[in-house]
C-alpha distance (Angstrom), angle and dihedral (degrees) to the residues before:
residue distance angle dihedral
M1 . . .
A2 3.80 . .
N3 3.83 108.6 .
Q4 3.77 98.6 -137.6
R5 3.79 111.2 146.7
D6 3.77 95.7 -157.4
H7 3.82 110.1 142.5
V8 3.80 99.8 -125.9
A9 3.81 112.2 170.9
V10 3.72 122.5 -125.0
T11 3.80 133.3 176.4
V12 3.76 117.7 -145.1
V13 3.71 115.4 -151.2
R14 3.83 119.1 -163.9
S15 3.78 124.5 -153.2
T16 3.89 87.3 -104.0
K17 3.77 86.2 61.4
E18 3.77 89.6 -114.1
T19 3.81 108.5 143.7
G20 3.88 136.2 -161.2
A21 3.82 134.5 -173.6
F22 3.85 115.4 -122.4
A23 3.84 137.8 174.8
I24 3.78 120.4 -133.3
R25 3.78 112.7 -125.0
D26 3.80 98.8 173.2
L27 3.76 126.0 21.8
S28 3.81 131.7 -174.7
P29 3.76 135.5 160.5
G30 3.87 88.1 -99.9
G31 3.77 102.1 45.9
A32 3.83 148.9 -41.3
R33 3.82 144.3 -117.1
L34 3.80 111.1 -129.4
V35 3.75 135.0 -165.6
G36 3.83 119.6 -148.9
A37 3.83 147.9 108.4
L38 3.79 105.1 -105.1
D39 3.93 109.0 115.1
V40 3.83 110.0 -126.9
F41 3.75 130.4 157.1
E42 3.83 137.4 -130.2
G43 3.78 111.9 -86.4
E44 3.70 94.3 23.1
H45 3.79 120.7 139.4
V46 3.86 113.8 -130.9
Q47 3.73 140.3 166.4
L48 3.71 121.6 -125.6
Q49 3.80 127.3 -154.1
I50 3.84 105.7 -162.3
E51 3.74 119.8 -165.9
L52 3.75 104.1 -140.9
D53 3.73 123.6 138.3
E54 3.83 82.3 -48.2
V55 3.83 126.8 12.2
L56 3.83 106.1 -88.1
E57 3.90 116.1 -157.5
V58 3.84 112.1 -157.5
L59 3.80 132.7 162.5
A60 3.81 116.7 -124.8
D61 3.78 143.7 -179.5
V62 3.79 120.2 -129.6
T63 3.83 106.7 -126.3
H64 3.72 102.4 171.9
V65 3.89 137.7 17.4
D66 3.80 126.3 -164.8
R67 3.82 104.7 -177.5
Q68 3.73 94.7 -179.8
R69 3.76 93.3 58.0
R70 3.86 93.7 31.6
V71 3.83 90.2 -124.7
I72 3.73 128.6 140.2
E73 3.81 131.4 179.9
V74 3.75 122.6 -146.3
V75 3.81 138.3 -171.7
F76 3.81 120.0 -148.6
R77 3.74 120.7 -120.8
G78 3.84 126.2 -156.5
L79 3.79 95.0 -2.6
T80 3.78 109.5 -177.4
D81 3.84 122.4 -132.9
E82 3.79 89.0 -109.6
G83 3.78 91.3 51.0
L84 3.78 92.2 47.7
A85 3.78 91.0 50.7
Q86 3.83 90.9 50.6
I87 3.80 90.2 52.1
E88 3.80 92.3 48.2
R89 3.78 91.2 50.7
S90 3.78 90.9 49.8
I91 3.83 91.3 52.5
A92 3.80 91.3 47.9
D93 3.86 90.3 51.0
M94 3.80 91.1 48.7
I95 3.76 92.6 50.2
D96 3.83 90.4 47.6
R97 3.85 90.9 51.8
V98 3.79 91.7 49.4
R99 3.77 92.9 47.6
A100 3.89 93.0 46.9
T101 3.83 88.6 59.5
A102 3.81 97.3 39.0
P103 3.86 119.8 102.8
P104 3.74 117.7 -111.6
A105 3.89 114.3 -87.0
V106 3.81 136.8 -161.3
L107 3.81 123.2 -153.3
I108 3.77 111.0 -138.5
A109 3.77 118.1 -162.4
H110 3.83 108.3 -172.3
P111 3.77 132.3 137.2
T112 3.89 94.0 -147.3
V113 3.76 113.7 81.4
D114 3.88 94.7 -160.4
V115 3.82 89.1 55.5
S116 3.81 96.7 46.3
S117 3.79 90.2 45.2
A118 3.79 92.4 54.6
L119 3.79 90.5 48.4
E120 3.79 89.5 49.8
R121 3.77 89.9 50.8
D122 3.83 94.3 49.1
L123 3.84 92.5 46.4
A124 3.81 90.0 52.8
R125 3.80 88.7 60.0
V126 3.75 88.6 70.1
G127 3.77 97.3 38.1
V128 3.71 96.2 -100.4
A129 3.80 121.0 141.3
A130 3.78 119.4 -132.9
H131 3.82 123.7 -147.6
V132 3.86 108.1 -167.5
I133 3.77 126.7 -157.9
A134 3.84 129.3 169.9
T135 3.76 101.3 -145.5
L136 3.81 138.6 44.9
D137 3.73 91.2 -126.8
E138 3.83 91.3 73.2
I139 3.90 96.6 55.9
A140 3.84 97.6 87.5
D141 3.85 92.5 50.1
Q142 3.77 92.8 48.7
L143 3.82 93.4 49.0
A144 3.74 91.2 48.8
D145 3.80 90.8 71.0
K146 3.79 97.6 95.7
A147 3.80 93.8 -171.6
I148 3.85 89.2 69.7
N149 3.87 115.4 85.9
F150 3.71 99.2 -138.6
V151 3.75 115.9 -174.2
G152 3.81 100.8 172.5
V153 3.78 149.6 -7.4
I154 3.80 126.1 -129.2
A155 3.81 115.0 -159.5
A156 3.73 130.3 -173.5
G157 3.85 114.9 -111.5
S158 3.85 86.5 -144.0
F159 3.87 88.8 77.6
G160 3.79 85.1 75.3
E161 3.76 121.0 -175.1
A162 3.83 91.6 -0.7
L163 3.85 84.2 75.4
G164 3.76 92.3 69.2
P165 3.80 100.3 72.1
V166 3.88 90.2 40.9
L167 3.83 91.4 51.3
E168 3.85 90.3 50.0
Q169 3.81 89.2 51.4
L170 3.78 93.0 50.9
E171 3.78 90.1 47.5
S172 3.80 94.1 52.3
K173 3.75 101.5 35.0
H174 3.83 104.6 27.6
A175 3.76 103.5 29.8
G176 3.80 91.4 156.1
L177 3.77 95.1 62.3
R178 3.82 121.6 93.7
R179 3.79 111.1 -118.8
V180 3.75 115.1 -147.8
I181 3.95 129.6 176.5
L182 3.79 117.7 -154.1
F183 3.88 114.2 -157.4
G184 3.71 130.1 -178.1
E185 3.77 123.8 -132.1
Q186 3.81 90.5 -59.8
L187 3.80 117.4 65.6
D188 3.77 109.9 -147.8
K189 3.71 120.1 -162.1
I190 3.80 115.8 -115.9
D191 3.80 111.6 -156.3
H192 3.83 105.8 -146.0
P193 3.80 132.1 104.4
A194 3.76 91.4 -128.5
T195 3.82 91.4 68.2
N196 3.75 89.0 69.5
R197 3.87 88.1 65.5
V198 3.79 99.9 50.1
D199 3.79 112.6 123.5
A200 3.83 96.0 -134.3
V201 3.76 144.9 -3.1
L202 3.80 114.8 -148.6
R203 3.88 131.3 -175.0
T204 3.79 130.3 -143.7
P205 2.92 119.0 -79.5
W206 3.86 92.8 39.8
R207 3.67 130.2 -162.6
F208 3.83 109.4 -115.2
K209 3.72 97.8 -136.0
G210 3.84 88.6 47.6
L211 3.80 88.6 54.4
A212 3.77 89.4 50.3
R213 3.81 91.6 49.9
A214 3.77 92.4 47.2
L215 3.80 91.2 57.7
G216 3.75 94.4 40.8
L217 3.81 92.8 -115.2
P218 3.78 123.2 158.5
L219 3.79 108.5 -92.6
D220 3.91 89.6 -161.2
D221 3.70 87.3 73.3
V222 3.78 96.8 51.8
V223 3.84 112.9 124.9
T224 3.82 107.4 -138.3
T225 3.76 109.5 143.7
Y226 3.73 126.5 91.2
D227 3.79 95.0 -124.9
Q228 3.82 91.1 50.8
L229 3.80 92.4 50.4
V230 3.82 92.1 48.9
A231 3.81 91.4 48.8
L232 3.78 89.2 53.1
Q233 3.89 90.6 43.9
M234 3.78 88.6 -127.3
P235 3.79 121.0 160.5
I236 3.89 109.3 -104.8
G237 3.70 115.0 -136.2
K238 3.72 133.9 172.1
K239 3.79 112.8 -48.3
S240 3.73 110.1 -119.7
D241 3.78 100.5 169.7
């Protein structure tokens, strides 16, 4: 189920006509996880009145009850195409709202922990979240999370020719993301047309302002002075800019 903590209201109606107010915590086209005080039991058939853009009435089966936490899980029954479309629109709207308020994030694909940790630290200096993975195989799954506001991808040049297909996928499916390759001291040639359309190539050690420019980040927000670093309790390394 989509993990969107949007407090959508829903009324649960039992066959006895007893009703209770719930909030939806997780919503998917197949069912929902609800929080409320009405006492129901597993296997019970109920009716839901979900307050989306319009009130949607749908039948459901209770599949799990956690009385201590006042949580129930339900599976929808006989959902119409119109009802399904309404739920899918609601989920998309929730994701859009979450993403609109999420901080910018950069996906780092690098096999060396010291390097990815240093990148994570530098990105934090301009309020950018870092999501770190060790292999290229994980990129697609990470970018599939629509609630994260990814603005760019940094990949290690040491992945070599395996970067080619990945860059091609980024170019075709995530054209708005900045694509950056990070090399060590030795620049290895990567034979793929997509490498001609990366936004930047950096080398380790990188210059911090160069990193910000490569990702299209606002340089006005770059923390560079000693006093600012102390105020943020950031580690102070060798100044390279």
